[in-house]
N, C-alpha and C positions, 0 to 999 in steps of 0.2 A: 504493500500500500504506500509506504514512504521509501524514498531513496536514501535520505540522509538521517533518518531517525529510526530507532527501534522502539516499539511500544509493547508493554506487558501489563495486562490488567489482572490484578489478583486482590481478592478481599476488598474490592471497591476502590483500590488505589491504582491509578495508571502511572507506571514508571516510563517516562519518556527519556530515552538515551540519545544524545546527539552523537552520531556515529560516523565521524571522519577522523579516526585516530591518527592516520598518516599526516593529517594537516592540523593536529592537535585540536580537532573539532571546531576549527575556525568558522565563523558565521559568513556564509556567502548568500547570494540571492536565493539559492535553492533551499538552504536551511531556514532562512527567514520565511519563505513562502510556506514551507511545510510546518514550521512552528505555528504560523497563523492558522493552518488547517487543523492541527492537533488541538490547539486551544479552543477552536470552534467545537471540536468533538467533546472536549471536557465540559464545555457549557451545555451541550445539547444531549449528551448520552446519560440517561438516568442511572445506568449501571456504574458510572464513574462518580465516586463521592469525593475524591481528592486526587491530587497528582504530585509526582516528584519529577523534577528536571535534573538530569545528571549528564555526565559525559562518558564516552567509552574509553576504556584503558585506564591506566593508573597515573598518567602524566598530566592530563588536562580535563577540566570541566569544559571550558571554552577559552582558548588562548587569545581570542580577539576576533576582529573582522578580517575578511579576506582582502588584504591591502591591494592586491592586483586589480580588484574591481574599482579602485578609487582613481586610478591614474588618468582616466579619460574624462572625469567629471569636472564641470565648472560649478559656479556658485549655485545656480538653479538646480543642477543635477545633484549636488551634495545635499541641498535642502530637501529635495524630493526623496532621496534615499533615506534620510533621517526620519522624515514624516511618515513614509510608508512603514518603516520598521516600528515606529512608535505607535501608529494607529492600528496596525495589524497584529502586532505581537506584544510589545512591552506594556502598553497601556491596557491591552486586553487581559494580560496576565494579572496585572495589578488589580483590576476591577472584576476579576472572576468571582462569581458568587460561591465557588467552591475553593477550598484551600489548595494553593499551589506552592510547594516548597522546593527550594533549590538544595540539592545535596552535592556540595562542591568538593570534587576530587581533583587535586592538583591545581593547575593554573586557571584563574578566573581573571582575565586581563581585558581591558578595554570593553568591547561589546559583551564579553563574557561576564565581566564584573557587573555590567549594566543589566544583563539578563538575570543574574542572580538577585540583584537588588530589586528587580521588578516583581519578584516572587514575594509571597506574604511573610515568609521568614526564611532563614538560611541555616543549614547545618554544614559542617566541614570535616574533611579528613585531616589528620595531623600534618599531611604534606601540602595542604592547600595554600595557595598564594593569591593575593588580591592586589589589583592595581588599575589605575587609569593612566596609561602612559601616552595618551594621544598627543601631548605637546612635543614628544619626540618626533612626531610626524608633521609638526606644524598644524595640528588639528586640536579640537576639543572634543569631549564626549558628545555624541549626538543622539544617543538612545536614552536620554533622561538621566545620564550619569551625574551631571552637575547638580541636578535637583535632588535625586534620591540619596546620593552619598552625603550631601549636606543634611538631609533629614535624618539620616541614620547615625552619623558620627559627629555632627556639629560643624559649624562654619569654619573654625580655625583649622581643624584637622583636615577637613575636605579641601580647603585652600592649599594646604601644604602637600597633600597627596597628589592633587591634580597638577600643581605647579612644578613639583620635583619629579613627577612620574615614578616615584618610589613604589616598590612592592612591599607588602606586609604579609607576614605569616599568619597561620590560623589562630595562634594564641593571642597575638595582638589584635586581630580582627574581632575575636571574642571580647577582649577587654574594651574595645571601642564600641561594641554593640552592633557590629556589622554582621556577626554570626551569633546564633544562640547556643550552639553546642559544638564541641570538637571531639571527634572519636577516631580510633584507629580505622584505617581505610577499610579493613575487612568487615567492620561493624557499621559502617556509615549508612548503608541502605536499610539494614534491619532495624537499627535504632530510630532512623527517621520514620520508617513505617510504623513503629510502635507509637510514636507521637500521633500520627494520623489515625491509627486505629482508635486511640482514645478520643480524638475529635469526632470520629464517626459515631460514637455513642451519645453525642450531644444533639440538640435540635438543629437540623440543617438550615431552617429559615433564620433562626437566631444567629447561627454562625455567619451566614451571608450578610446579615445586618451589622454584625461586629466588624466584618471586613470593610463595609461601606463607611461606618462611623470612624474607624481608625484611619482609613485613608483620608477622610475629611480633616482629621486632627493633624496628620502628617503634612497636609498642604496648608495648614492654618486657615481652613475654610471658615469664613465669618459666620456661615450658617451651621457650623458643626453642632453646636448645642441644640439648636432648633431641630436639626435633622435627627439628632438622638431622641429627642422628645417624641417626634413623629414616628420614628421606627419602633421605639419602645411601645407606643400605643398600638401600632400595627401588629405586634406580637400577640396582643390580647385577642385578636380575631382568628388565631391559629388553633388547630386541633392540638398541635404540639404543646402549646402553653397550657391547655386544659390537662393534657396527659402529664406534663411535667409537674404541675402544682398538685394534681391529684396523687401522683406517685409519691411525691414528697410527704404529703399528709398521711398517706397510707403506709409510709415507711417501706417502700419497695423501689426497685429500679425502674426508671421510665423507659418506655419503648416508643421512640419517636419515629414518625412516618414522613416527616417533611411536608406536612399539610397544615 
């Protein structure tokens, strides 16, 4: 079905593996196009409750964009490339109503770091490395990196990382809040799946509203508090809310249906 991606759906979690190990899983037009399609599948397939993005091999999550595709572009072409990626992939991942988590194995540089940051949160293997080295090419991040890195690590550190093009390791990334957990590579996927299995036991509509509200907060949306009030109210018209409150009062585990 996909040329550049491997997909594996188990227990409600779709593992999407970017599969160009000989190119360190670099993002080219084909990968961006297929990522757009797989994100549509995540949105629309009721069997998929969550997703993990990762890279094939042990060296790289995504080591950047395919620079050879940049050499023929002018200003309009560069803007169009960035907008297409943001609209079809990065923003769509960020706004997915179902959790999408990046499991970062190895290098997450440039577009790879941006792809990881567009996910709802990140886990990393001990050998993971993060960076936005675009200034080395006379460029800046174009897939939301300037915005999301600042949201995640703060203005001062984001400025330094993007201006120096320095790479940071998994432990520093965790200290900065860029990743939530660091595990040995052999445990990365299984541990990430464990978190998602826990999320699967919660009310899916409520989870999707959490995603929307937290995204508002990250963007300092002036309507964030009002949106929270509205979405809180909307939860009261769901079967899941009745089930959750009834189960709590009856001292049993809730069984949510996403309705």
